[in-house]
CHARMM-style PDB file with segment names, atoms N, HN, CA, C and O in Angstrom:
ATOM      1  N   ILE     1      15.588  17.092-186.817  1.00  0.00      PROA
ATOM      2  CA  ILE     1      14.873  17.757-187.898  1.00  0.00      PROA
ATOM      3  C   ILE     1      15.316  19.219-187.931  1.00  0.00      PROA
ATOM      4  O   ILE     1      15.209  19.913-186.920  1.00  0.00      PROA
ATOM      5  N   PRO     2      15.815  19.701-189.083  1.00  0.00      PROA
ATOM      6  CA  PRO     2      16.232  21.098-189.158  1.00  0.00      PROA
ATOM      7  C   PRO     2      15.023  22.036-189.092  1.00  0.00      PROA
ATOM      8  O   PRO     2      13.910  21.678-189.480  1.00  0.00      PROA
ATOM      9  N   ALA     3      15.277  23.239-188.593  1.00  0.00      PROA
ATOM     10  HN  ALA     3      16.180  23.530-188.278  1.00  0.00      PROA
ATOM     11  CA  ALA     3      14.217  24.234-188.514  1.00  0.00      PROA
ATOM     12  C   ALA     3      13.801  24.677-189.906  1.00  0.00      PROA
ATOM     13  O   ALA     3      14.628  24.758-190.814  1.00  0.00      PROA
ATOM     14  N   LEU     4      12.528  24.962-190.067  1.00  0.00      PROA
ATOM     15  HN  LEU     4      11.856  24.897-189.329  1.00  0.00      PROA
ATOM     16  CA  LEU     4      12.048  25.511-191.322  1.00  0.00      PROA
ATOM     17  C   LEU     4      12.356  26.995-191.344  1.00  0.00      PROA
ATOM     18  O   LEU     4      12.408  27.642-190.298  1.00  0.00      PROA
ATOM     19  N   GLY     5      12.562  27.535-192.541  1.00  0.00      PROA
ATOM     20  HN  GLY     5      12.519  27.010-193.391  1.00  0.00      PROA
ATOM     21  CA  GLY     5      12.798  28.963-192.673  1.00  0.00      PROA
ATOM     22  C   GLY     5      14.144  29.236-193.312  1.00  0.00      PROA
ATOM     23  O   GLY     5      14.867  28.324-193.714  1.00  0.00      PROA
ATOM     24  N   ALA     6      14.457  30.509-193.391  1.00  0.00      PROA
ATOM     25  HN  ALA     6      13.870  31.249-193.064  1.00  0.00      PROA
ATOM     26  CA  ALA     6      15.722  30.960-193.969  1.00  0.00      PROA
ATOM     27  C   ALA     6      16.454  31.771-192.916  1.00  0.00      PROA
ATOM     28  O   ALA     6      15.999  32.845-192.521  1.00  0.00      PROA
ATOM     29  N   LEU     7      17.589  31.255-192.463  1.00  0.00      PROA
ATOM     30  HN  LEU     7      17.958  30.383-192.784  1.00  0.00      PROA
ATOM     31  CA  LEU     7      18.382  31.921-191.445  1.00  0.00      PROA
ATOM     32  C   LEU     7      19.127  33.095-192.059  1.00  0.00      PROA
ATOM     33  O   LEU     7      19.768  32.952-193.100  1.00  0.00      PROA
ATOM     34  N   VAL     8      19.046  34.250-191.420  1.00  0.00      PROA
ATOM     35  HN  VAL     8      18.525  34.366-190.574  1.00  0.00      PROA
ATOM     36  CA  VAL     8      19.791  35.426-191.862  1.00  0.00      PROA
ATOM     37  C   VAL     8      21.227  35.251-191.378  1.00  0.00      PROA
ATOM     38  O   VAL     8      21.497  35.273-190.177  1.00  0.00      PROA
ATOM     39  N   GLU     9      22.145  35.077-192.330  1.00  0.00      PROA
ATOM     40  HN  GLU     9      21.925  35.059-193.306  1.00  0.00      PROA
ATOM     41  CA  GLU     9      23.544  34.824-191.979  1.00  0.00      PROA
ATOM     42  C   GLU     9      24.372  36.089-191.903  1.00  0.00      PROA
ATOM     43  O   GLU     9      25.400  36.112-191.226  1.00  0.00      PROA
ATOM     44  N   ALA    10      23.950  37.142-192.584  1.00  0.00      PROA
ATOM     45  HN  ALA    10      23.115  37.124-193.135  1.00  0.00      PROA
ATOM     46  CA  ALA    10      24.673  38.413-192.552  1.00  0.00      PROA
ATOM     47  C   ALA    10      23.722  39.521-192.977  1.00  0.00      PROA
ATOM     48  O   ALA    10      22.800  39.296-193.762  1.00  0.00      PROA
ATOM     49  N   VAL    11      23.953  40.714-192.455  1.00  0.00      PROA
ATOM     50  HN  VAL    11      24.701  40.897-191.818  1.00  0.00      PROA
ATOM     51  CA  VAL    11      23.170  41.891-192.818  1.00  0.00      PROA
ATOM     52  C   VAL    11      24.153  43.024-193.102  1.00  0.00      PROA
ATOM     53  O   VAL    11      24.980  43.365-192.256  1.00  0.00      PROA
ATOM     54  N   GLN    12      24.055  43.599-194.293  1.00  0.00      PROA
ATOM     55  HN  GLN    12      23.383  43.321-194.980  1.00  0.00      PROA
ATOM     56  CA  GLN    12      24.938  44.717-194.634  1.00  0.00      PROA
ATOM     57  C   GLN    12      24.474  45.973-193.917  1.00  0.00      PROA
ATOM     58  O   GLN    12      23.290  46.307-193.947  1.00  0.00      PROA
ATOM     59  N   PRO    13      25.410  46.676-193.268  1.00  0.00      PROA
ATOM     60  CA  PRO    13      25.034  47.934-192.613  1.00  0.00      PROA
ATOM     61  C   PRO    13      24.383  48.875-193.630  1.00  0.00      PROA
ATOM     62  O   PRO    13      24.869  49.019-194.752  1.00  0.00      PROA
ATOM     63  N   ARG    14      23.304  49.501-193.236  1.00  0.00      PROA
ATOM     64  HN  ARG    14      22.909  49.384-192.325  1.00  0.00      PROA
ATOM     65  CA  ARG    14      22.549  50.445-194.070  1.00  0.00      PROA
ATOM     66  C   ARG    14      21.927  49.801-195.306  1.00  0.00      PROA
ATOM     67  O   ARG    14      21.395  50.508-196.162  1.00  0.00      PROA
ATOM     68  N   GLY    15      21.982  48.479-195.415  1.00  0.00      PROA
ATOM     69  HN  GLY    15      22.414  47.905-194.720  1.00  0.00      PROA
ATOM     70  CA  GLY    15      21.350  47.773-196.531  1.00  0.00      PROA
ATOM     71  C   GLY    15      19.861  47.608-196.282  1.00  0.00      PROA
ATOM     72  O   GLY    15      19.367  47.949-195.207  1.00  0.00      PROA
ATOM     73  N   PRO    16      19.137  47.083-197.277  1.00  0.00      PROA
ATOM     74  CA  PRO    16      17.680  46.919-197.139  1.00  0.00      PROA
ATOM     75  C   PRO    16      17.271  46.088-195.927  1.00  0.00      PROA
ATOM     76  O   PRO    16      16.327  46.451-195.226  1.00  0.00      PROA
ATOM     77  N   ALA    17      17.962  44.982-195.670  1.00  0.00      PROA
ATOM     78  HN  ALA    17      18.728  44.686-196.240  1.00  0.00      PROA
ATOM     79  CA  ALA    17      17.600  44.130-194.533  1.00  0.00      PROA
ATOM     80  C   ALA    17      17.821  44.862-193.210  1.00  0.00      PROA
ATOM     81  O   ALA    17      17.001  44.764-192.297  1.00  0.00      PROA
ATOM     82  N   ALA    18      18.925  45.590-193.110  1.00  0.00      PROA
ATOM     83  HN  ALA    18      19.591  45.670-193.852  1.00  0.00      PROA
ATOM     84  CA  ALA    18      19.205  46.344-191.883  1.00  0.00      PROA
ATOM     85  C   ALA    18      18.146  47.405-191.642  1.00  0.00      PROA
ATOM     86  O   ALA    18      17.736  47.625-190.502  1.00  0.00      PROA
ATOM     87  N   ARG    19      17.695  48.070-192.709  1.00  0.00      PROA
ATOM     88  HN  ARG    19      18.028  47.891-193.635  1.00  0.00      PROA
ATOM     89  CA  ARG    19      16.674  49.108-192.556  1.00  0.00      PROA
ATOM     90  C   ARG    19      15.344  48.520-192.097  1.00  0.00      PROA
ATOM     91  O   ARG    19      14.551  49.215-191.461  1.00  0.00      PROA
ATOM     92  N   LEU    20      15.087  47.252-192.411  1.00  0.00      PROA
ATOM     93  HN  LEU    20      15.731  46.687-192.928  1.00  0.00      PROA
ATOM     94  CA  LEU    20      13.867  46.591-191.929  1.00  0.00      PROA
ATOM     95  C   LEU    20      13.974  46.186-190.461  1.00  0.00      PROA
ATOM     96  O   LEU    20      12.966  45.952-189.795  1.00  0.00      PROA
ATOM     97  N   GLY    21      15.206  46.106-189.971  1.00  0.00      PROA
ATOM     98  HN  GLY    21      16.025  46.296-190.513  1.00  0.00      PROA
ATOM     99  CA  GLY    21      15.410  45.660-188.601  1.00  0.00      PROA
ATOM    100  C   GLY    21      15.874  44.221-188.500  1.00  0.00      PROA
ATOM    101  O   GLY    21      15.996  43.689-187.396  1.00  0.00      PROA
ATOM    102  N   LEU    22      16.139  43.570-189.649  1.00  0.00      PROA
ATOM    103  HN  LEU    22      16.039  44.003-190.546  1.00  0.00      PROA
ATOM    104  CA  LEU    22      16.653  42.204-189.607  1.00  0.00      PROA
ATOM    105  C   LEU    22      18.060  42.189-189.031  1.00  0.00      PROA
ATOM    106  O   LEU    22      18.829  43.131-189.220  1.00  0.00      PROA
ATOM    107  N   ARG    23      18.387  41.123-188.333  1.00  0.00      PROA
ATOM    108  HN  ARG    23      17.762  40.358-188.179  1.00  0.00      PROA
ATOM    109  CA  ARG    23      19.716  40.947-187.743  1.00  0.00      PROA
ATOM    110  C   ARG    23      20.226  39.542-188.058  1.00  0.00      PROA
ATOM    111  O   ARG    23      19.452  38.626-188.333  1.00  0.00      PROA
ATOM    112  N   LYS    24      21.535  39.402-188.009  1.00  0.00      PROA
ATOM    113  HN  LYS    24      22.164  40.146-187.785  1.00  0.00      PROA
ATOM    114  CA  LYS    24      22.143  38.080-188.142  1.00  0.00      PROA
ATOM    115  C   LYS    24      21.527  37.171-187.084  1.00  0.00      PROA
ATOM    116  O   LYS    24      21.425  37.541-185.914  1.00  0.00      PROA
ATOM    117  N   GLY    25      21.119  35.979-187.508  1.00  0.00      PROA
ATOM    118  HN  GLY    25      21.202  35.678-188.458  1.00  0.00      PROA
ATOM    119  CA  GLY    25      20.518  35.024-186.575  1.00  0.00      PROA
ATOM    120  C   GLY    25      19.000  34.989-186.625  1.00  0.00      PROA
ATOM    121  O   GLY    25      18.389  34.051-186.112  1.00  0.00      PROA
ATOM    122  N   ASP    26      18.374  36.005-187.240  1.00  0.00      PROA
ATOM    123  HN  ASP    26      18.870  36.767-187.656  1.00  0.00      PROA
ATOM    124  CA  ASP    26      16.914  35.976-187.389  1.00  0.00      PROA
ATOM    125  C   ASP    26      16.532  34.847-188.334  1.00  0.00      PROA
ATOM    126  O   ASP    26      17.324  34.460-189.193  1.00  0.00      PROA
ATOM    127  N   LEU    27      15.334  34.322-188.182  1.00  0.00      PROA
ATOM    128  HN  LEU    27      14.691  34.637-187.483  1.00  0.00      PROA
ATOM    129  CA  LEU    27      14.840  33.248-189.024  1.00  0.00      PROA
ATOM    130  C   LEU    27      13.592  33.741-189.749  1.00  0.00      PROA
ATOM    131  O   LEU    27      12.561  33.984-189.121  1.00  0.00      PROA
ATOM    132  N   ILE    28      13.682  33.892-191.085  1.00  0.00      PROA
ATOM    133  HN  ILE    28      14.519  33.695-191.596  1.00  0.00      PROA
ATOM    134  CA  ILE    28      12.541  34.316-191.884  1.00  0.00      PROA
ATOM    135  C   ILE    28      11.674  33.087-192.114  1.00  0.00      PROA
ATOM    136  O   ILE    28      12.122  32.090-192.678  1.00  0.00      PROA
ATOM    137  N   VAL    29      10.411  33.176-191.662  1.00  0.00      PROA
ATOM    138  HN  VAL    29      10.047  33.987-191.203  1.00  0.00      PROA
ATOM    139  CA  VAL    29       9.528  32.002-191.700  1.00  0.00      PROA
ATOM    140  C   VAL    29       8.355  32.151-192.656  1.00  0.00      PROA
ATOM    141  O   VAL    29       7.679  31.165-192.950  1.00  0.00      PROA
ATOM    142  N   ALA    30       8.093  33.374-193.153  1.00  0.00      PROA
ATOM    143  HN  ALA    30       8.642  34.175-192.913  1.00  0.00      PROA
ATOM    144  CA  ALA    30       6.996  33.560-194.110  1.00  0.00      PROA
ATOM    145  C   ALA    30       7.290  34.729-195.037  1.00  0.00      PROA
ATOM    146  O   ALA    30       7.905  35.720-194.644  1.00  0.00      PROA
ATOM    147  N   PHE    31       6.833  34.588-196.283  1.00  0.00      PROA
ATOM    148  HN  PHE    31       6.334  33.783-196.603  1.00  0.00      PROA
ATOM    149  CA  PHE    31       6.979  35.599-197.321  1.00  0.00      PROA
ATOM    150  C   PHE    31       5.641  35.690-198.043  1.00  0.00      PROA
ATOM    151  O   PHE    31       5.184  34.716-198.640  1.00  0.00      PROA
ATOM    152  N   ASN    32       5.019  36.857-197.988  1.00  0.00      PROA
ATOM    153  HN  ASN    32       5.390  37.649-197.503  1.00  0.00      PROA
ATOM    154  CA  ASN    32       3.706  37.060-198.613  1.00  0.00      PROA
ATOM    155  C   ASN    32       2.699  35.979-198.231  1.00  0.00      PROA
ATOM    156  O   ASN    32       1.952  35.481-199.074  1.00  0.00      PROA
ATOM    157  N   GLY    33       2.690  35.626-196.955  1.00  0.00      PROA
ATOM    158  HN  GLY    33       3.296  36.030-196.270  1.00  0.00      PROA
ATOM    159  CA  GLY    33       1.706  34.677-196.454  1.00  0.00      PROA
ATOM    160  C   GLY    33       2.026  33.214-196.700  1.00  0.00      PROA
ATOM    161  O   GLY    33       1.264  32.337-196.293  1.00  0.00      PROA
ATOM    162  N   GLU    34       3.144  32.938-197.363  1.00  0.00      PROA
ATOM    163  HN  GLU    34       3.763  33.650-197.694  1.00  0.00      PROA
ATOM    164  CA  GLU    34       3.557  31.553-197.634  1.00  0.00      PROA
ATOM    165  C   GLU    34       4.675  31.160-196.677  1.00  0.00      PROA
ATOM    166  O   GLU    34       5.590  31.944-196.427  1.00  0.00      PROA
ATOM    167  N   ARG    35       4.599  29.955-196.149  1.00  0.00      PROA
ATOM    168  HN  ARG    35       3.856  29.318-196.352  1.00  0.00      PROA
ATOM    169  CA  ARG    35       5.637  29.472-195.237  1.00  0.00      PROA
ATOM    170  C   ARG    35       6.945  29.272-195.990  1.00  0.00      PROA
ATOM    171  O   ARG    35       6.970  28.641-197.047  1.00  0.00      PROA
ATOM    172  N   VAL    36       8.025  29.807-195.447  1.00  0.00      PROA
ATOM    173  HN  VAL    36       8.005  30.319-194.589  1.00  0.00      PROA
ATOM    174  CA  VAL    36       9.358  29.611-196.010  1.00  0.00      PROA
ATOM    175  C   VAL    36       9.917  28.331-195.408  1.00  0.00      PROA
ATOM    176  O   VAL    36      10.064  28.222-194.191  1.00  0.00      PROA
ATOM    177  N   GLU    37      10.227  27.366-196.263  1.00  0.00      PROA
ATOM    178  HN  GLU    37      10.108  27.455-197.252  1.00  0.00      PROA
ATOM    179  CA  GLU    37      10.727  26.092-195.764  1.00  0.00      PROA
ATOM    180  C   GLU    37      12.239  25.961-195.879  1.00  0.00      PROA
ATOM    181  O   GLU    37      12.849  25.206-195.122  1.00  0.00      PROA
ATOM    182  N   TYR    38      12.858  26.688-196.820  1.00  0.00      PROA
ATOM    183  HN  TYR    38      12.362  27.301-197.435  1.00  0.00      PROA
ATOM    184  CA  TYR    38      14.317  26.620-196.972  1.00  0.00      PROA
ATOM    185  C   TYR    38      14.797  27.890-197.682  1.00  0.00      PROA
ATOM    186  O   TYR    38      14.019  28.533-198.387  1.00  0.00      PROA
ATOM    187  N   PRO    39      16.068  28.256-197.502  1.00  0.00      PROA
ATOM    188  CA  PRO    39      16.588  29.528-198.013  1.00  0.00      PROA
ATOM    189  C   PRO    39      16.453  29.714-199.526  1.00  0.00      PROA
ATOM    190  O   PRO    39      16.152  30.818-199.980  1.00  0.00      PROA
ATOM    191  N   GLU    40      16.667  28.670-200.304  1.00  0.00      PROA
ATOM    192  HN  GLU    40      16.911  27.773-199.935  1.00  0.00      PROA
ATOM    193  CA  GLU    40      16.592  28.800-201.759  1.00  0.00      PROA
ATOM    194  C   GLU    40      15.188  29.188-202.215  1.00  0.00      PROA
ATOM    195  O   GLU    40      15.024  29.915-203.196  1.00  0.00      PROA
ATOM    196  N   GLN    41      14.193  28.707-201.506  1.00  0.00      PROA
ATOM    197  HN  GLN    41      14.326  28.117-200.710  1.00  0.00      PROA
ATOM    198  CA  GLN    41      12.809  29.050-201.810  1.00  0.00      PROA
ATOM    199  C   GLN    41      12.591  30.554-201.611  1.00  0.00      PROA
ATOM    200  O   GLN    41      12.004  31.214-202.469  1.00  0.00      PROA
ATOM    201  N   LEU    42      13.053  31.084-200.507  1.00  0.00      PROA
ATOM    202  HN  LEU    42      13.530  30.548-199.811  1.00  0.00      PROA
ATOM    203  CA  LEU    42      12.933  32.517-200.241  1.00  0.00      PROA
ATOM    204  C   LEU    42      13.676  33.321-201.304  1.00  0.00      PROA
ATOM    205  O   LEU    42      13.155  34.320-201.800  1.00  0.00      PROA
ATOM    206  N   ALA    43      14.877  32.897-201.654  1.00  0.00      PROA
ATOM    207  HN  ALA    43      15.300  32.085-201.252  1.00  0.00      PROA
ATOM    208  CA  ALA    43      15.666  33.611-202.672  1.00  0.00      PROA
ATOM    209  C   ALA    43      14.921  33.656-204.001  1.00  0.00      PROA
ATOM    210  O   ALA    43      14.924  34.689-204.671  1.00  0.00      PROA
ATOM    211  N   ARG    44      14.289  32.567-204.391  1.00  0.00      PROA
ATOM    212  HN  ARG    44      14.287  31.728-203.847  1.00  0.00      PROA
ATOM    213  CA  ARG    44      13.503  32.536-205.642  1.00  0.00      PROA
ATOM    214  C   ARG    44      12.337  33.507-205.577  1.00  0.00      PROA
ATOM    215  O   ARG    44      12.105  34.262-206.521  1.00  0.00      PROA
ATOM    216  N   TRP    45      11.599  33.494-204.467  1.00  0.00      PROA
ATOM    217  HN  TRP    45      11.788  32.880-203.700  1.00  0.00      PROA
ATOM    218  CA  TRP    45      10.443  34.381-204.334  1.00  0.00      PROA
ATOM    219  C   TRP    45      10.863  35.846-204.386  1.00  0.00      PROA
ATOM    220  O   TRP    45      10.195  36.663-205.019  1.00  0.00      PROA
ATOM    221  N   VAL    46      11.968  36.180-203.720  1.00  0.00      PROA
ATOM    222  HN  VAL    46      12.511  35.516-203.205  1.00  0.00      PROA
ATOM    223  CA  VAL    46      12.462  37.563-203.745  1.00  0.00      PROA
ATOM    224  C   VAL    46      12.857  37.945-205.166  1.00  0.00      PROA
ATOM    225  O   VAL    46      12.540  39.044-205.621  1.00  0.00      PROA
ATOM    226  N   ALA    47      13.545  37.052-205.872  1.00  0.00      PROA
ATOM    227  HN  ALA    47      13.802  36.159-205.502  1.00  0.00      PROA
ATOM    228  CA  ALA    47      13.964  37.334-207.251  1.00  0.00      PROA
ATOM    229  C   ALA    47      12.760  37.540-208.161  1.00  0.00      PROA
ATOM    230  O   ALA    47      12.766  38.441-209.000  1.00  0.00      PROA
ATOM    231  N   VAL    48      11.731  36.717-208.004  1.00  0.00      PROA
ATOM    232  HN  VAL    48      11.726  35.985-207.322  1.00  0.00      PROA
ATOM    233  CA  VAL    48      10.535  36.834-208.835  1.00  0.00      PROA
ATOM    234  C   VAL    48       9.794  38.136-208.526  1.00  0.00      PROA
ATOM    235  O   VAL    48       9.301  38.797-209.440  1.00  0.00      PROA
ATOM    236  N   ALA    49       9.713  38.505-207.261  1.00  0.00      PROA
ATOM    237  HN  ALA    49      10.114  37.968-206.518  1.00  0.00      PROA
ATOM    238  CA  ALA    49       9.028  39.745-206.880  1.00  0.00      PROA
ATOM    239  C   ALA    49       9.755  40.946-207.481  1.00  0.00      PROA
ATOM    240  O   ALA    49       9.123  41.858-208.014  1.00  0.00      PROA
ATOM    241  N   GLY    50      11.088  40.942-207.394  1.00  0.00      PROA
ATOM    242  HN  GLY    50      11.601  40.201-206.961  1.00  0.00      PROA
ATOM    243  CA  GLY    50      11.900  41.980-208.009  1.00  0.00      PROA
ATOM    244  C   GLY    50      11.943  43.288-207.243  1.00  0.00      PROA
ATOM    245  O   GLY    50      11.122  43.539-206.361  1.00  0.00      PROA
ATOM    246  N   PRO    51      12.933  44.133-207.602  1.00  0.00      PROA
ATOM    247  CA  PRO    51      13.090  45.437-206.953  1.00  0.00      PROA
ATOM    248  C   PRO    51      11.826  46.280-207.109  1.00  0.00      PROA
ATOM    249  O   PRO    51      11.202  46.307-208.169  1.00  0.00      PROA
ATOM    250  N   GLY    52      11.469  46.962-206.029  1.00  0.00      PROA
ATOM    251  HN  GLY    52      11.977  46.940-205.167  1.00  0.00      PROA
ATOM    252  CA  GLY    52      10.301  47.825-206.043  1.00  0.00      PROA
ATOM    253  C   GLY    52       9.029  47.156-205.551  1.00  0.00      PROA
ATOM    254  O   GLY    52       8.051  47.840-205.249  1.00  0.00      PROA
ATOM    255  N   ALA    53       9.025  45.828-205.466  1.00  0.00      PROA
ATOM    256  HN  ALA    53       9.819  45.273-205.712  1.00  0.00      PROA
ATOM    257  CA  ALA    53       7.828  45.111-204.999  1.00  0.00      PROA
ATOM    258  C   ALA    53       7.660  45.291-203.492  1.00  0.00      PROA
ATOM    259  O   ALA    53       8.643  45.309-202.751  1.00  0.00      PROA
ATOM    260  N   THR    54       6.426  45.423-203.045  1.00  0.00      PROA
ATOM    261  HN  THR    54       5.627  45.408-203.647  1.00  0.00      PROA
ATOM    262  CA  THR    54       6.133  45.459-201.616  1.00  0.00      PROA
ATOM    263  C   THR    54       5.673  44.069-201.206  1.00  0.00      PROA
ATOM    264  O   THR    54       4.754  43.509-201.803  1.00  0.00      PROA
ATOM    265  N   VAL    55       6.316  43.518-200.185  1.00  0.00      PROA
ATOM    266  HN  VAL    55       7.063  43.974-199.700  1.00  0.00      PROA
ATOM    267  CA  VAL    55       6.044  42.157-199.749  1.00  0.00      PROA
ATOM    268  C   VAL    55       5.832  42.133-198.236  1.00  0.00      PROA
ATOM    269  O   VAL    55       6.156  43.094-197.538  1.00  0.00      PROA
ATOM    270  N   SER    56       5.291  41.039-197.749  1.00  0.00      PROA
ATOM    271  HN  SER    56       5.027  40.259-198.316  1.00  0.00      PROA
ATOM    272  CA  SER    56       5.099  40.823-196.318  1.00  0.00      PROA
ATOM    273  C   SER    56       6.105  39.781-195.858  1.00  0.00      PROA
ATOM    274  O   SER    56       6.222  38.715-196.461  1.00  0.00      PROA
ATOM    275  N   LEU    57       6.830  40.089-194.790  1.00  0.00      PROA
ATOM    276  HN  LEU    57       6.734  40.955-194.300  1.00  0.00      PROA
ATOM    277  CA  LEU    57       7.797  39.159-194.203  1.00  0.00      PROA
ATOM    278  C   LEU    57       7.413  38.871-192.758  1.00  0.00      PROA
ATOM    279  O   LEU    57       6.930  39.749-192.043  1.00  0.00      PROA
ATOM    280  N   VAL    58       7.634  37.633-192.343  1.00  0.00      PROA
ATOM    281  HN  VAL    58       8.027  36.920-192.924  1.00  0.00      PROA
ATOM    282  CA  VAL    58       7.497  37.267-190.933  1.00  0.00      PROA
ATOM    283  C   VAL    58       8.806  36.616-190.536  1.00  0.00      PROA
ATOM    284  O   VAL    58       9.280  35.697-191.204  1.00  0.00      PROA
ATOM    285  N   TRP    59       9.394  37.099-189.437  1.00  0.00      PROA
ATOM    286  HN  TRP    59       9.009  37.845-188.895  1.00  0.00      PROA
ATOM    287  CA  TRP    59      10.621  36.469-188.963  1.00  0.00      PROA
ATOM    288  C   TRP    59      10.571  36.291-187.466  1.00  0.00      PROA
ATOM    289  O   TRP    59       9.773  36.915-186.767  1.00  0.00      PROA
ATOM    290  N   VAL    60      11.447  35.418-186.990  1.00  0.00      PROA
ATOM    291  HN  VAL    60      12.095  34.911-187.558  1.00  0.00      PROA
ATOM    292  CA  VAL    60      11.509  35.082-185.570  1.00  0.00      PROA
ATOM    293  C   VAL    60      12.878  35.475-185.030  1.00  0.00      PROA
ATOM    294  O   VAL    60      13.911  35.163-185.621  1.00  0.00      PROA
ATOM    295  N   ARG    61      12.860  36.148-183.926  1.00  0.00      PROA
ATOM    296  HN  ARG    61      12.020  36.401-183.446  1.00  0.00      PROA
ATOM    297  CA  ARG    61      14.082  36.447-183.172  1.00  0.00      PROA
ATOM    298  C   ARG    61      13.783  35.971-181.771  1.00  0.00      PROA
ATOM    299  O   ARG    61      13.943  34.788-181.469  1.00  0.00      PROA
ATOM    300  N   ASP    62      13.361  36.855-180.928  1.00  0.00      PROA
ATOM    301  HN  ASP    62      13.232  37.816-181.173  1.00  0.00      PROA
ATOM    302  CA  ASP    62      12.916  36.465-179.590  1.00  0.00      PROA
ATOM    303  C   ASP    62      11.411  36.232-179.597  1.00  0.00      PROA
ATOM    304  O   ASP    62      10.864  35.538-178.740  1.00  0.00      PROA
ATOM    305  N   GLU    63      10.768  36.825-180.578  1.00  0.00      PROA
ATOM    306  HN  GLU    63      11.213  37.389-181.274  1.00  0.00      PROA
ATOM    307  CA  GLU    63       9.323  36.693-180.756  1.00  0.00      PROA
ATOM    308  C   GLU    63       9.045  36.850-182.248  1.00  0.00      PROA
ATOM    309  O   GLU    63       9.942  37.210-183.011  1.00  0.00      PROA
ATOM    310  N   ILE    64       7.842  36.589-182.658  1.00  0.00      PROA
ATOM    311  HN  ILE    64       7.114  36.296-182.038  1.00  0.00      PROA
ATOM    312  CA  ILE    64       7.500  36.708-184.077  1.00  0.00      PROA
ATOM    313  C   ILE    64       7.287  38.170-184.424  1.00  0.00      PROA
ATOM    314  O   ILE    64       6.676  38.923-183.665  1.00  0.00      PROA
ATOM    315  N   LYS    65       7.802  38.560-185.584  1.00  0.00      PROA
ATOM    316  HN  LYS    65       8.298  37.948-186.200  1.00  0.00      PROA
ATOM    317  CA  LYS    65       7.634  39.921-186.064  1.00  0.00      PROA
ATOM    318  C   LYS    65       7.177  39.858-187.508  1.00  0.00      PROA
ATOM    319  O   LYS    65       7.662  39.029-188.277  1.00  0.00      PROA
ATOM    320  N   GLN    66       6.246  40.727-187.885  1.00  0.00      PROA
ATOM    321  HN  GLN    66       5.852  41.401-187.260  1.00  0.00      PROA
ATOM    322  CA  GLN    66       5.755  40.755-189.255  1.00  0.00      PROA
ATOM    323  C   GLN    66       5.797  42.192-189.750  1.00  0.00      PROA
ATOM    324  O   GLN    66       5.403  43.113-189.034  1.00  0.00      PROA
ATOM    325  N   VAL    67       6.280  42.385-190.984  1.00  0.00      PROA
ATOM    326  HN  VAL    67       6.600  41.637-191.566  1.00  0.00      PROA
ATOM    327  CA  VAL    67       6.317  43.714-191.588  1.00  0.00      PROA
ATOM    328  C   VAL    67       5.956  43.620-193.057  1.00  0.00      PROA
ATOM    329  O   VAL    67       6.052  42.555-193.666  1.00  0.00      PROA
ATOM    330  N   ASN    68       5.544  44.734-193.616  1.00  0.00      PROA
ATOM    331  HN  ASN    68       5.466  45.600-193.122  1.00  0.00      PROA
ATOM    332  CA  ASN    68       5.449  44.868-195.059  1.00  0.00      PROA
ATOM    333  C   ASN    68       6.713  45.584-195.493  1.00  0.00      PROA
ATOM    334  O   ASN    68       7.119  46.571-194.880  1.00  0.00      PROA
ATOM    335  N   ALA    69       7.326  45.091-196.542  1.00  0.00      PROA
ATOM    336  HN  ALA    69       6.996  44.289-197.040  1.00  0.00      PROA
ATOM    337  CA  ALA    69       8.619  45.623-196.969  1.00  0.00      PROA
ATOM    338  C   ALA    69       8.629  45.849-198.461  1.00  0.00      PROA
ATOM    339  O   ALA    69       7.875  45.215-199.200  1.00  0.00      PROA
ATOM    340  N   ARG    70       9.484  46.753-198.905  1.00  0.00      PROA
ATOM    341  HN  ARG    70      10.096  47.268-198.304  1.00  0.00      PROA
ATOM    342  CA  ARG    70       9.688  46.992-200.329  1.00  0.00      PROA
ATOM    343  C   ARG    70      11.038  46.394-200.676  1.00  0.00      PROA
ATOM    344  O   ARG    70      12.036  46.697-200.022  1.00  0.00      PROA
ATOM    345  N   ILE    71      11.082  45.542-201.704  1.00  0.00      PROA
ATOM    346  HN  ILE    71      10.272  45.296-202.235  1.00  0.00      PROA
ATOM    347  CA  ILE    71      12.328  44.922-202.118  1.00  0.00      PROA
ATOM    348  C   ILE    71      13.167  45.969-202.839  1.00  0.00      PROA
ATOM    349  O   ILE    71      12.690  46.637-203.757  1.00  0.00      PROA
ATOM    350  N   GLU    72      14.404  46.102-202.422  1.00  0.00      PROA
ATOM    351  HN  GLU    72      14.791  45.559-201.677  1.00  0.00      PROA
ATOM    352  CA  GLU    72      15.312  47.076-203.025  1.00  0.00      PROA
ATOM    353  C   GLU    72      16.539  46.364-203.570  1.00  0.00      PROA
ATOM    354  O   GLU    72      16.868  45.253-203.155  1.00  0.00      PROA
ATOM    355  N   SER    73      17.201  47.014-204.496  1.00  0.00      PROA
ATOM    356  HN  SER    73      16.934  47.917-204.834  1.00  0.00      PROA
ATOM    357  CA  SER    73      18.458  46.483-205.012  1.00  0.00      PROA
ATOM    358  C   SER    73      19.509  46.575-203.930  1.00  0.00      PROA
ATOM    359  O   SER    73      19.499  47.499-203.117  1.00  0.00      PROA
ATOM    360  N   GLN    74      20.437  45.595-203.921  1.00  0.00      PROA
ATOM    361  HN  GLN    74      20.446  44.844-204.581  1.00  0.00      PROA
ATOM    362  CA  GLN    74      21.550  45.636-202.985  1.00  0.00      PROA
ATOM    363  C   GLN    74      22.494  46.759-203.378  1.00  0.00      PROA
ATOM    364  O   GLN    74      22.789  46.907-204.564  1.00  0.00      PROA
ATOM    365  N   PRO    75      22.980  47.555-202.435  1.00  0.00      PROA
ATOM    366  CA  PRO    75      23.964  48.571-202.777  1.00  0.00      PROA
ATOM    367  C   PRO    75      25.275  47.916-203.220  1.00  0.00      PROA
ATOM    368  O   PRO    75      25.658  46.861-202.713  1.00  0.00      PROA
ATOM    369  N   VAL    76      25.939  48.542-204.151  1.00  0.00      PROA
ATOM    370  HN  VAL    76      25.628  49.398-204.563  1.00  0.00      PROA
ATOM    371  CA  VAL    76      27.224  48.045-204.617  1.00  0.00      PROA
ATOM    372  C   VAL    76      28.315  48.842-203.932  1.00  0.00      PROA
ATOM    373  O   VAL    76      28.342  50.070-204.020  1.00  0.00      PROA
ATOM    374  N   ASP    77      29.224  48.142-203.241  1.00  0.00      PROA
ATOM    375  HN  ASP    77      29.202  47.145-203.169  1.00  0.00      PROA
ATOM    376  CA  ASP    77      30.321  48.829-202.534  1.00  0.00      PROA
ATOM    377  C   ASP    77      31.467  49.084-203.455  1.00  0.00      PROA
ATOM    378  OT1 ASP    77      32.478  49.651-203.041  1.00  0.00      PROA
TER     379      ASP     77
END
């Protein structure tokens, strides 16, 4: 049975995810109090929330971590 959640596959240096403390290999398991079951679900929720929205994220690395975050636009290189 695959793990539930959205695996962080890459983090852009100085990008929004990096500033939150997310790292490659982290598993995002909740978004605004809702369980994340697969990556596409998380992507939809982030898109609907949109830039500027403040959201709650829970992710797992070595232990569970929860933060409130503001969704930002991805920097263009």
